[in-house]
gemmi code that builds the backbone of each chain (N, CA, C; Angstrom):
import gemmi

chains = {
    "A": [
        ("SER", (18.284, -3.931, 3.945), (16.923, -4.070, 3.226), (16.813, -2.971, 2.179)),
        ("TYR", (16.080, -3.311, 1.213), (15.846, -2.422, 0.163), (15.122, -1.158, 0.506)),
        ("GLU", (15.476, 0.078, -0.065), (14.916, 1.356, 0.295), (14.506, 2.128, -0.918)),
        ("LEU", (13.470, 2.775, -0.869), (13.048, 3.720, -1.941), (12.799, 5.066, -1.363)),
        ("THR", (13.543, 6.051, -2.022), (13.561, 7.503, -1.483), (12.869, 8.403, -2.439)),
        ("GLN", (11.986, 9.211, -1.808), (11.285, 10.258, -2.596), (11.465, 11.549, -2.023)),
        ("PRO", (11.309, 12.537, -2.771), (11.220, 14.013, -2.117), (10.093, 14.206, -1.292)),
        ("PRO", (10.312, 14.862, -0.184), (9.123, 14.959, 0.735), (8.063, 15.816, 0.156)),
        ("SER", (8.369, 16.700, -0.748), (7.218, 17.583, -1.347), (7.565, 18.058, -2.650)),
        ("VAL", (6.579, 18.327, -3.498), (6.667, 18.930, -4.599), (5.597, 19.913, -5.005)),
        ("SER", (5.814, 21.170, -5.408), (4.792, 22.194, -5.576), (4.678, 22.225, -7.068)),
        ("VAL", (3.431, 22.596, -7.492), (3.132, 22.871, -8.882), (1.925, 23.733, -9.004)),
        ("SER", (2.018, 24.496, -10.162), (0.987, 25.400, -10.483), (-0.064, 24.689, -11.194)),
        ("PRO", (-1.353, 25.010, -11.096), (-2.392, 24.405, -11.804), (-2.143, 24.461, -13.422)),
        ("GLY", (-2.337, 23.378, -14.116), (-1.911, 23.327, -15.522), (-0.583, 22.964, -15.804)),
        ("GLN", (0.365, 23.005, -14.890), (1.785, 22.761, -15.121), (2.038, 21.231, -15.028)),
        ("THR", (3.304, 20.871, -15.056), (3.698, 19.470, -15.004), (4.447, 19.230, -13.744)),
        ("ALA", (3.935, 18.177, -13.024), (4.610, 17.751, -11.672), (5.391, 16.515, -11.955)),
        ("SER", (6.684, 16.400, -11.506), (7.347, 15.132, -11.587), (7.817, 14.692, -10.305)),
        ("ILE", (7.544, 13.422, -9.889), (7.935, 12.888, -8.619), (8.818, 11.704, -8.789)),
        ("THR", (9.954, 11.740, -8.330), (11.000, 10.733, -8.400), (10.987, 9.749, -7.307)),
        ("CYS", (11.440, 8.534, -7.573), (11.468, 7.486, -6.654), (12.806, 6.858, -6.848)),
        ("SER", (13.718, 6.742, -5.930), (15.128, 6.288, -6.171), (15.436, 4.940, -5.320)),
        ("GLY", (16.013, 4.092, -5.970), (16.449, 2.847, -5.361), (17.437, 2.129, -6.223)),
        ("ASP", (18.314, 1.239, -5.508), (19.215, 0.584, -6.154), (18.697, -0.328, -7.340)),
        ("LYS", (19.111, -0.128, -8.578), (18.771, -0.835, -9.726), (17.204, -0.936, -9.799)),
        ("LEU", (16.517, 0.071, -9.436), (15.047, 0.063, -9.428), (14.572, -0.218, -10.781)),
        ("GLY", (15.228, 0.225, -11.764), (14.870, -0.042, -13.159), (14.832, -1.566, -13.589)),
        ("ASP", (15.419, -2.370, -12.873), (15.360, -3.840, -12.979), (14.126, -4.420, -12.451)),
        ("LYS", (13.324, -3.670, -11.672), (12.217, -3.956, -11.037), (10.972, -3.356, -11.533)),
        ("SER", (9.854, -3.937, -11.213), (8.636, -3.261, -11.634), (8.009, -2.306, -10.583)),
        ("ALA", (7.902, -1.063, -10.952), (7.358, 0.159, -10.023), (6.011, 0.414, -10.198)),
        ("CYS", (5.389, 0.714, -9.155), (3.997, 1.266, -9.359), (3.859, 2.470, -8.326)),
        ("TRP", (2.792, 3.188, -8.516), (2.445, 4.463, -7.792), (1.000, 4.440, -7.175)),
        ("TYR", (0.974, 5.018, -6.016), (-0.285, 5.142, -5.392), (-0.537, 6.638, -4.951)),
        ("GLN", (-1.773, 6.971, -5.088), (-2.131, 8.290, -4.707), (-3.058, 8.228, -3.455)),
        ("GLN", (-2.840, 9.085, -2.384), (-3.506, 8.880, -1.290), (-4.012, 10.450, -0.920)),
        ("LYS", (-5.255, 10.679, -0.855), (-5.827, 11.924, -0.364), (-6.040, 11.920, 1.116)),
        ("PRO", (-6.135, 13.009, 1.796), (-6.407, 12.947, 3.193), (-7.661, 12.181, 3.597)),
        ("GLY", (-7.460, 11.362, 4.561), (-8.543, 10.514, 5.122), (-9.048, 9.516, 4.248)),
        ("GLN", (-8.338, 9.195, 3.141), (-8.720, 8.237, 2.380), (-7.762, 6.979, 2.130)),
        ("SER", (-8.135, 5.935, 1.550), (-7.281, 4.802, 1.171), (-6.406, 5.171, -0.077)),
        ("PRO", (-5.323, 4.510, -0.122), (-4.310, 4.631, -1.312), (-5.139, 4.138, -2.511)),
        ("VAL", (-4.887, 4.778, -3.782), (-5.537, 4.375, -5.069), (-4.289, 4.283, -5.938)),
        ("LEU", (-4.327, 3.042, -6.633), (-3.332, 2.678, -7.628), (-3.455, 3.611, -8.873)),
        ("VAL", (-2.379, 4.399, -9.258), (-2.506, 5.335, -10.330), (-1.565, 4.901, -11.556)),
        ("ILE", (-0.514, 4.199, -11.260), (0.333, 3.605, -12.222), (1.014, 2.149, -11.680)),
        ("TYR", (0.945, 1.249, -12.653), (1.516, -0.125, -12.356), (2.417, -0.583, -13.445)),
        ("GLN", (3.285, -1.494, -13.123), (4.251, -1.937, -14.070), (4.934, -0.855, -14.807)),
        ("ASP", (5.522, 0.171, -14.070), (6.261, 1.279, -14.536), (5.416, 2.250, -15.176)),
        ("SER", (4.660, 1.985, -16.122), (4.004, 2.958, -16.948), (2.419, 2.731, -17.389)),
        ("LYS", (1.846, 1.774, -16.767), (0.519, 1.285, -17.145), (-0.459, 2.102, -16.196)),
        ("ARG", (-1.523, 2.538, -16.898), (-2.601, 3.173, -16.042), (-3.796, 2.199, -15.861)),
        ("PRO", (-4.262, 2.184, -14.564), (-5.381, 1.255, -14.376), (-6.698, 2.084, -15.040)),
        ("SER", (-7.758, 1.178, -15.312), (-8.971, 1.932, -15.831), (-9.438, 2.863, -14.838)),
        ("GLY", (-9.864, 4.087, -15.468), (-10.436, 5.151, -14.636), (-9.400, 6.173, -14.216)),
        ("ILE", (-8.076, 5.951, -14.418), (-7.036, 6.934, -14.096), (-6.732, 7.712, -15.263)),
        ("PRO", (-6.991, 9.068, -15.015), (-6.769, 10.142, -16.199), (-5.459, 9.892, -16.969)),
        ("GLU", (-5.433, 10.287, -18.237), (-4.192, 10.096, -18.996), (-3.089, 11.067, -18.619)),
        ("ARG", (-3.501, 12.070, -17.805), (-2.485, 12.910, -17.462), (-1.320, 12.460, -16.490)),
        ("PHE", (-1.699, 11.107, -15.882), (-0.854, 10.471, -15.137), (0.012, 9.580, -16.054)),
        ("SER", (1.359, 9.672, -15.959), (2.068, 8.638, -16.794), (3.414, 8.340, -15.845)),
        ("GLY", (4.121, 7.292, -16.178), (5.257, 6.856, -15.443), (6.359, 6.292, -16.230)),
        ("SER", (7.529, 6.202, -15.682), (8.598, 5.625, -16.381), (9.687, 5.052, -15.358)),
        ("ASN", (10.496, 4.194, -15.698), (11.390, 3.546, -14.739), (12.663, 3.074, -15.487)),
        ("SER", (13.820, 3.706, -15.161), (15.006, 3.328, -15.706), (16.323, 3.605, -14.827)),
        ("GLY", (17.243, 2.758, -14.874), (18.418, 3.066, -13.966), (18.039, 2.747, -12.488)),
        ("ASN", (18.271, 3.859, -11.777), (17.908, 3.757, -10.322), (16.726, 4.685, -10.021)),
        ("THR", (16.001, 4.994, -11.052), (14.975, 6.056, -10.725), (13.601, 5.789, -11.383)),
        ("ALA", (12.557, 5.689, -10.752), (11.201, 5.601, -11.275), (10.628, 7.049, -11.149)),
        ("THR", (9.795, 7.484, -12.194), (9.180, 8.806, -12.078), (7.768, 8.771, -12.427)),
        ("LEU", (7.004, 9.596, -11.637), (5.614, 9.710, -11.902), (5.442, 11.177, -12.390)),
        ("THR", (4.745, 11.429, -13.525), (4.534, 12.555, -14.140), (3.172, 12.860, -14.203)),
        ("ILE", (2.705, 14.120, -13.743), (1.235, 14.643, -13.847), (1.307, 15.798, -14.671)),
        ("SER", (0.760, 15.548, -15.819), (0.771, 16.629, -16.841), (-0.654, 17.440, -16.765)),
        ("GLY", (-0.549, 18.752, -16.856), (-1.771, 19.436, -16.671), (-2.381, 19.357, -15.342)),
        ("THR", (-1.482, 19.509, -14.192), (-2.045, 19.197, -12.914), (-3.238, 20.062, -12.576)),
        ("GLN", (-4.072, 19.276, -11.891), (-5.427, 19.973, -11.567), (-5.379, 19.982, -9.887)),
        ("ALA", (-6.220, 20.740, -9.420), (-6.306, 20.890, -7.974), (-6.698, 19.619, -7.178)),
        ("MET", (-7.523, 18.801, -8.070), (-7.759, 17.465, -7.432), (-6.696, 16.527, -7.272)),
        ("ASP", (-5.489, 16.828, -7.955), (-4.345, 16.015, -7.835), (-3.536, 16.258, -6.596)),
        ("GLU", (-3.865, 17.185, -5.834), (-3.255, 17.484, -4.488), (-3.414, 16.282, -3.594)),
        ("ALA", (-2.274, 15.579, -3.227), (-2.313, 14.360, -2.519), (-1.057, 13.880, -2.101)),
        ("ASP", (-0.918, 12.912, -1.297), (0.412, 12.278, -1.168), (0.585, 11.091, -2.056)),
        ("TYR", (1.714, 10.819, -2.587), (2.065, 9.828, -3.598), (3.100, 8.958, -3.259)),
        ("TYR", (2.932, 7.583, -3.326), (3.914, 6.635, -2.800), (4.258, 5.763, -4.029)),
        ("CYS", (5.583, 5.544, -4.157), (6.004, 4.566, -5.190), (6.116, 3.074, -4.370)),
        ("GLN", (6.229, 2.145, -4.958), (6.292, 0.816, -4.443), (6.984, -0.109, -5.439)),
        ("ALA", (7.728, -1.094, -4.869), (8.400, -2.181, -5.646), (8.406, -3.452, -4.864)),
        ("TRP", (8.811, -4.489, -5.446), (8.944, -5.754, -4.721), (10.540, -6.251, -4.650)),
        ("ASP", (10.955, -6.612, -3.490), (12.275, -7.048, -3.414), (12.485, -8.202, -2.320)),
        ("SER", (12.954, -9.242, -2.725), (13.305, -10.259, -1.853), (12.143, -10.579, -0.933)),
        ("SER", (10.917, -10.854, -1.461), (9.845, -11.418, -0.636), (9.280, -10.256, 0.176)),
        ("THR", (9.525, -9.091, -0.131), (9.026, -7.913, 0.692), (8.526, -6.819, -0.386)),
        ("TYR", (7.319, -6.243, 0.031), (6.864, -5.059, -0.655), (7.388, -3.830, -0.038)),
        ("VAL", (7.996, -3.050, -0.750), (8.783, -1.831, -0.274), (8.006, -0.685, -0.841)),
        ("PHE", (7.717, 0.342, 0.117), (7.032, 1.589, -0.290), (8.110, 2.699, -0.174)),
        ("GLY", (7.916, 3.651, -1.011), (8.832, 4.850, -0.945), (8.487, 5.709, 0.258)),
        ("THR", (9.188, 6.693, 0.488), (8.989, 7.511, 1.662), (7.807, 8.449, 1.649)),
        ("GLY", (7.271, 8.649, 0.304), (6.082, 9.540, 0.116), (6.405, 10.924, -0.195)),
        ("THR", (5.561, 11.527, -1.205), (5.834, 12.761, -1.680), (4.390, 13.587, -1.584)),
        ("LYS", (4.449, 14.734, -0.847), (3.234, 15.519, -0.826), (3.178, 16.398, -1.954)),
        ("VAL", (2.234, 16.332, -2.852), (2.064, 17.217, -4.053), (1.147, 18.298, -3.599)),
        ("THR", (1.603, 19.579, -3.659), (0.761, 20.712, -3.472), (0.515, 21.493, -4.703)),
        ("VAL", (-0.729, 21.766, -5.056), (-1.018, 22.464, -6.197), (-1.264, 23.904, -5.842)),
        ("LEU", (-0.476, 24.837, -6.121), (-0.485, 26.276, -5.658), (-1.380, 27.126, -6.487)),
    ],
    "B": [
        ("GLU", (-18.590, -5.134, -8.045), (-17.746, -4.101, -7.528), (-16.872, -4.790, -6.391)),
        ("VAL", (-15.594, -4.709, -6.580), (-14.693, -5.223, -5.428), (-14.801, -4.352, -4.243)),
        ("GLN", (-15.036, -5.142, -3.118), (-15.086, -4.425, -1.867), (-14.298, -5.242, -0.856)),
        ("LEU", (-13.603, -4.392, -0.058), (-12.805, -4.930, 1.063), (-13.132, -4.225, 2.345)),
        ("VAL", (-13.655, -4.809, 3.428), (-14.128, -4.213, 4.521), (-13.395, -4.685, 5.684)),
        ("GLU", (-12.517, -3.846, 6.341), (-11.777, -4.208, 7.497), (-12.573, -4.140, 8.777)),
        ("SER", (-12.361, -4.794, 9.814), (-12.959, -4.708, 11.115), (-12.015, -5.293, 12.231)),
        ("GLY", (-12.389, -4.973, 13.520), (-11.512, -5.584, 14.611), (-10.571, -4.545, 15.237)),
        ("GLY", (-10.426, -3.353, 14.646), (-9.588, -2.430, 15.381), (-10.005, -1.859, 16.662)),
        ("GLY", (-9.240, -1.307, 17.325), (-9.618, -0.669, 18.662), (-8.447, -0.333, 19.537)),
        ("LEU", (-8.793, 0.012, 20.855), (-7.744, 0.406, 21.781), (-7.230, -0.948, 22.530)),
        ("VAL", (-5.918, -1.146, 22.534), (-5.399, -2.269, 23.317), (-4.155, -1.765, 24.041)),
        ("GLN", (-3.937, -2.480, 25.166), (-2.752, -2.148, 25.916), (-1.531, -2.788, 25.530)),
        ("PRO", (-0.423, -2.154, 25.619), (0.844, -2.748, 25.284), (1.043, -4.234, 25.794)),
        ("GLY", (1.407, -5.114, 24.843), (1.564, -6.545, 25.297), (0.315, -7.338, 24.943)),
        ("GLY", (-0.741, -6.568, 24.678), (-2.036, -7.203, 24.406), (-2.164, -7.778, 22.917)),
        ("SER", (-3.309, -8.362, 22.482), (-3.612, -9.041, 21.312), (-4.949, -8.461, 20.862)),
        ("LEU", (-4.908, -8.594, 19.490), (-6.154, -8.050, 18.615), (-6.116, -8.781, 17.366)),
        ("ARG", (-7.268, -9.169, 16.962), (-7.432, -9.938, 15.568), (-8.245, -8.923, 14.611)),
        ("LEU", (-7.638, -8.817, 13.557), (-8.233, -7.900, 12.513), (-8.983, -9.017, 11.463)),
        ("SER", (-9.938, -8.523, 10.896), (-10.603, -9.252, 9.808), (-10.895, -8.250, 8.566)),
        ("CYS", (-10.975, -8.974, 7.402), (-11.213, -8.222, 6.186), (-12.258, -9.038, 5.329)),
        ("ALA", (-13.437, -8.536, 5.124), (-14.441, -9.165, 4.415), (-14.372, -8.839, 2.962)),
        ("ALA", (-14.171, -9.732, 2.084), (-14.121, -9.476, 0.668), (-15.348, -9.776, 0.006)),
        ("SER", (-15.695, -9.043, -1.203), (-16.754, -9.345, -2.000), (-16.547, -8.813, -3.348)),
        ("GLY", (-17.187, -9.255, -4.279), (-17.272, -8.704, -5.749), (-16.199, -9.324, -6.608)),
        ("PHE", (-15.589, -10.288, -6.090), (-14.499, -10.915, -6.889), (-14.329, -12.454, -6.387)),
        ("THR", (-13.563, -13.205, -7.057), (-13.230, -14.515, -6.669), (-12.246, -14.554, -5.638)),
        ("PHE", (-12.431, -14.403, -4.317), (-11.460, -14.173, -3.383), (-10.395, -15.325, -3.397)),
        ("SER", (-10.841, -16.616, -3.647), (-9.900, -17.652, -3.561), (-8.807, -17.771, -4.555)),
        ("SER", (-8.838, -16.795, -5.734), (-7.876, -16.751, -6.768), (-6.912, -15.643, -6.517)),
        ("TYR", (-7.041, -14.880, -5.398), (-6.105, -13.828, -5.203), (-5.209, -13.951, -3.986)),
        ("SER", (-3.966, -13.463, -4.072), (-3.221, -13.208, -2.873), (-3.741, -11.942, -2.271)),
        ("MET", (-3.459, -11.993, -0.961), (-3.806, -10.689, -0.224), (-2.778, -10.345, 0.796)),
        ("ASN", (-2.971, -9.013, 1.297), (-1.926, -8.361, 2.099), (-2.553, -7.557, 3.250)),
        ("TRP", (-1.723, -7.277, 4.085), (-2.069, -6.245, 5.168), (-0.997, -5.087, 4.963)),
        ("VAL", (-1.493, -3.923, 4.889), (-0.513, -2.692, 4.964), (-0.928, -1.846, 6.050)),
        ("ARG", (-0.052, -1.224, 6.641), (-0.411, -0.241, 7.674), (0.117, 1.152, 7.586)),
        ("GLN", (-0.523, 2.120, 8.236), (0.013, 3.498, 8.181), (-0.180, 4.166, 9.557)),
        ("ALA", (1.030, 4.485, 10.250), (0.903, 5.116, 11.488), (0.455, 6.555, 11.234)),
        ("PRO", (-0.083, 7.139, 12.402), (-0.627, 8.454, 12.108), (0.401, 9.486, 11.650)),
        ("GLY", (-0.062, 10.171, 10.551), (0.903, 11.180, 9.994), (2.110, 10.557, 9.195)),
        ("LYS", (2.320, 9.178, 9.063), (3.354, 8.623, 8.452), (3.108, 7.985, 7.155)),
        ("GLY", (4.060, 7.203, 6.517), (3.830, 6.718, 5.162), (3.368, 5.300, 5.318)),
        ("LEU", (3.313, 4.594, 4.253), (2.744, 3.193, 4.169), (3.771, 2.173, 4.438)),
        ("GLU", (3.378, 1.245, 5.287), (4.280, 0.018, 5.450), (3.609, -1.115, 5.238)),
        ("TRP", (4.208, -2.046, 4.422), (3.549, -3.257, 4.207), (3.816, -4.234, 5.436)),
        ("VAL", (2.855, -5.110, 5.735), (3.032, -5.856, 6.971), (2.990, -7.311, 6.690)),
        ("SER", (2.090, -7.863, 5.780), (2.176, -9.332, 5.669), (1.452, -9.633, 4.347)),
        ("TYR", (1.840, -10.855, 3.711), (1.171, -11.268, 2.362), (0.857, -12.809, 2.614)),
        ("ILE", (-0.256, -13.174, 1.949), (-0.584, -14.605, 1.939), (-1.040, -15.051, 0.512)),
        ("SER", (-0.557, -16.038, -0.015), (-1.097, -16.389, -1.354), (-2.377, -17.026, -1.274)),
        ("SER", (-2.998, -17.294, -2.548), (-4.299, -17.596, -2.680), (-4.820, -18.939, -1.844)),
        ("ARG", (-3.980, -19.696, -1.674), (-4.206, -21.084, -1.035), (-3.456, -21.094, 0.235)),
        ("SER", (-2.936, -20.098, 0.716), (-2.219, -20.030, 1.994), (-0.836, -20.683, 2.016)),
        ("SER", (-0.317, -21.149, 0.810), (0.821, -21.975, 0.715), (2.038, -21.092, 0.998)),
        ("THR", (1.959, -19.822, 0.722), (3.084, -18.828, 0.790), (2.743, -17.704, 1.697)),
        ("ILE", (3.510, -17.312, 2.718), (3.179, -16.407, 3.713), (4.540, -15.598, 3.916)),
        ("TYR", (4.488, -14.316, 3.845), (5.583, -13.367, 4.181), (5.086, -12.408, 5.090)),
        ("TYR", (6.112, -11.983, 5.960), (5.912, -10.868, 7.061), (7.193, -9.795, 7.009)),
        ("ALA", (6.793, -8.520, 7.312), (7.745, -7.633, 7.595), (8.510, -7.980, 8.726)),
        ("ASP", (9.829, -7.570, 8.700), (10.691, -7.953, 9.864), (10.075, -7.337, 11.195)),
        ("SER", (9.425, -6.176, 11.051), (9.023, -5.542, 12.247), (7.786, -6.149, 13.126)),
        ("VAL", (7.133, -7.226, 12.240), (5.946, -7.990, 12.942), (6.411, -9.437, 12.977)),
        ("LYS", (7.448, -9.879, 12.460), (7.684, -11.338, 12.322), (7.752, -11.975, 13.747)),
        ("GLY", (7.021, -13.070, 13.860), (7.008, -13.633, 15.207), (5.942, -13.249, 16.127)),
        ("ARG", (5.285, -12.033, 15.805), (4.291, -11.493, 16.650), (2.835, -11.547, 15.920)),
        ("PHE", (2.833, -11.315, 14.649), (1.606, -11.278, 13.841), (1.520, -12.641, 12.959)),
        ("THR", (0.213, -13.029, 12.870), (0.117, -14.205, 12.132), (-1.166, -13.947, 11.055)),
        ("ILE", (-0.838, -14.046, 9.829), (-1.851, -13.847, 8.666), (-2.589, -15.215, 8.405)),
        ("SER", (-3.825, -15.169, 8.059), (-4.617, -16.334, 7.639), (-5.778, -15.925, 6.713)),
        ("ARG", (-6.316, -16.897, 6.106), (-7.495, -16.584, 5.326), (-8.363, -17.821, 5.339)),
        ("ASP", (-9.691, -17.504, 5.054), (-10.721, -18.525, 4.834), (-11.365, -18.353, 3.681)),
        ("ASN", (-11.113, -19.096, 2.682), (-11.614, -18.865, 1.315), (-13.188, -19.240, 1.241)),
        ("ALA", (-13.511, -20.195, 2.090), (-14.895, -20.442, 2.096), (-15.779, -19.302, 2.737)),
        ("LYS", (-15.187, -18.429, 3.399), (-15.909, -17.269, 3.994), (-15.585, -15.948, 3.326)),
        ("ASN", (-14.718, -16.024, 2.404), (-14.092, -14.853, 1.715), (-13.534, -13.867, 2.746)),
        ("SER", (-12.691, -14.363, 3.693), (-12.262, -13.465, 4.699), (-10.723, -13.607, 4.892)),
        ("LEU", (-10.152, -12.522, 5.248), (-8.649, -12.493, 5.608), (-8.542, -11.984, 7.056)),
        ("HIS", (-7.464, -12.467, 7.730), (-7.411, -12.112, 9.124), (-5.850, -11.836, 9.521)),
        ("LEU", (-5.739, -11.103, 10.495), (-4.429, -10.710, 11.063), (-4.482, -10.744, 12.488)),
        ("GLN", (-3.793, -11.928, 13.093), (-3.600, -12.096, 14.468), (-2.549, -11.272, 15.031)),
        ("MET", (-2.723, -10.326, 15.883), (-1.647, -9.519, 16.330), (-1.379, -9.731, 17.945)),
        ("ASN", (-0.257, -10.146, 18.166), (0.185, -10.372, 19.524), (1.283, -9.562, 19.988)),
        ("SER", (1.481, -9.483, 21.318), (2.666, -8.739, 21.919), (2.723, -7.329, 21.178)),
        ("LEU", (1.586, -6.671, 21.286), (1.442, -5.388, 20.594), (2.221, -4.326, 21.189)),
        ("ARG", (2.804, -3.423, 20.497), (3.646, -2.486, 20.970), (3.053, -1.032, 20.589)),
        ("ALA", (3.571, -0.009, 21.189), (2.989, 1.322, 20.825), (3.323, 1.697, 19.303)),
        ("GLU", (4.519, 1.179, 18.815), (4.781, 1.352, 17.455), (3.872, 0.807, 16.474)),
        ("ASP", (3.074, -0.246, 16.945), (2.070, -0.902, 16.033), (0.842, -0.059, 15.875)),
        ("THR", (0.770, 1.077, 16.448), (-0.393, 1.984, 16.431), (-0.464, 2.429, 14.891)),
        ("ALA", (-1.695, 2.102, 14.218), (-1.704, 2.590, 12.761), (-3.068, 2.138, 12.221)),
        ("VAL", (-3.458, 2.622, 11.133), (-4.600, 2.273, 10.405), (-4.097, 1.051, 9.524)),
        ("TYR", (-4.851, -0.092, 9.635), (-4.506, -1.268, 8.963), (-5.321, -1.466, 7.769)),
        ("TYR", (-4.780, -1.555, 6.734), (-5.600, -1.774, 5.384), (-5.401, -3.186, 4.835)),
        ("CYS", (-6.466, -3.755, 4.391), (-6.376, -5.004, 3.591), (-6.201, -4.554, 2.188)),
        ("ALA", (-5.342, -5.298, 1.447), (-5.116, -4.862, 0.153), (-4.973, -6.078, -0.767)),
        ("ARG", (-5.673, -6.105, -1.999), (-5.551, -7.246, -2.882), (-4.455, -7.120, -3.840)),
        ("ASP", (-3.708, -8.343, -3.913), (-2.609, -8.361, -4.846), (-3.177, -8.646, -6.298)),
        ("THR", (-2.407, -8.435, -7.296), (-2.918, -8.645, -8.543), (-2.671, -9.986, -9.120)),
        ("LEU", (-3.240, -10.329, -10.245), (-2.922, -11.550, -10.963), (-1.901, -11.519, -12.056)),
        ("SER", (-1.305, -10.309, -12.147), (-0.431, -10.103, -13.261), (0.984, -10.671, -13.057)),
        ("GLY", (1.364, -11.242, -11.976), (2.677, -11.661, -11.719), (3.650, -10.618, -11.150)),
        ("SER", (3.185, -9.340, -11.151), (3.866, -8.311, -10.732), (3.214, -8.039, -9.308)),
        ("TYR", (4.073, -7.577, -8.308), (3.562, -7.419, -7.035), (3.155, -6.084, -6.640)),
        ("PHE", (1.904, -5.747, -6.695), (1.404, -4.547, -6.274), (-0.140, -4.666, -5.904)),
        ("PHE", (-0.790, -3.677, -5.468), (-2.081, -3.760, -4.763), (-2.995, -2.895, -5.659)),
        ("ASP", (-4.057, -3.754, -6.164), (-5.052, -2.940, -7.016), (-6.360, -2.474, -6.277)),
        ("TYR", (-6.640, -3.006, -5.131), (-7.759, -2.626, -4.332), (-7.439, -2.581, -2.932)),
        ("TRP", (-7.889, -1.612, -2.263), (-7.632, -1.333, -0.900), (-9.030, -1.403, 0.081)),
        ("GLY", (-8.975, -1.671, 1.093), (-10.156, -1.517, 2.026), (-10.104, -0.014, 2.558)),
        ("GLN", (-11.033, 0.356, 3.455), (-10.974, 1.521, 3.966), (-10.195, 1.736, 5.250)),
        ("GLY", (-9.808, 0.634, 5.861), (-8.814, 0.633, 6.915), (-9.620, 0.553, 8.274)),
        ("THR", (-8.697, -0.036, 9.247), (-9.363, -0.117, 10.596), (-8.200, 0.431, 11.555)),
        ("LEU", (-8.471, 1.205, 12.485), (-7.565, 1.811, 13.336), (-7.241, 0.918, 14.559)),
        ("VAL", (-6.016, 0.768, 14.777), (-5.420, 0.098, 15.956), (-4.523, 0.951, 16.808)),
        ("THR", (-4.973, 1.241, 18.000), (-4.289, 2.075, 18.957), (-3.703, 1.324, 20.253)),
        ("VAL", (-2.452, 1.207, 20.314), (-1.695, 0.531, 21.402), (-1.309, 1.548, 22.502)),
        ("SER", (-1.960, 1.494, 23.489), (-1.794, 2.591, 24.501), (-2.250, 2.055, 25.861)),
        ("SER", (-1.498, 2.475, 26.973), (-2.023, 2.148, 28.387), (-2.849, 3.310, 28.832)),
    ],
}
model = gemmi.Model(1)
for chain_id, residues in chains.items():
    chain = gemmi.Chain(chain_id)
    for i, (resn, *xyz) in enumerate(residues, 1):
        res = gemmi.Residue()
        res.name, res.seqid = resn, gemmi.SeqId(i, " ")
        for name, pos in zip(("N", "CA", "C"), xyz):
            atom = gemmi.Atom()
            atom.name, atom.element = name, gemmi.Element(name[0])
            atom.pos, atom.b_iso = gemmi.Position(*pos), 0.0
            res.add_atom(atom)
        chain.add_residue(res)
    model.add_chain(chain)
structure = gemmi.Structure()
structure.add_model(model)
structure.setup_entities()
């Protein structure tokens, strides 16, 4: 079965850039998206189709996808961005989530 | 405003059954494919099942295949998940999630979730 691997945690200082990777076999040939989940809340879509932002998502969130890796970048990270982040792709009639990354804003 | 409201969660013994529901509003429910996604306590997200807009296509995760049944009632704007032969590992918050119309497979709206606890 298809797997997506993320680093368990990423730490970033306020105002700096956080990059979260998502690795999977030939992931660049698929469409990747990213969800943000804060404690006790439902996931929220922040990036879809590799690099598109839904309405209402700040411009500091951006995405890319090439080769075996998709990347979510948070520029000018704010305290409110502290959350768990999950990548997701679709493969063989299955929706696959990444393992999740906890972003801590120090 | 798109709203997805799950219900039906609770405590059930191993081997028991439970039926979850999701009430949809604020969009044309019959036009969208829908999904169930779950999250065990302290764990990551796990996709459970997909149903197309007219119920013609249904997919299940291997972990629930043969035990869970997804269905929908477009006349009542509702989505359901019948869960049988429940196991301790099915304990999770179950989310109802809307698929997009873009042709790419992702979820643009999620409900608040309903907790299912399987324990004796």
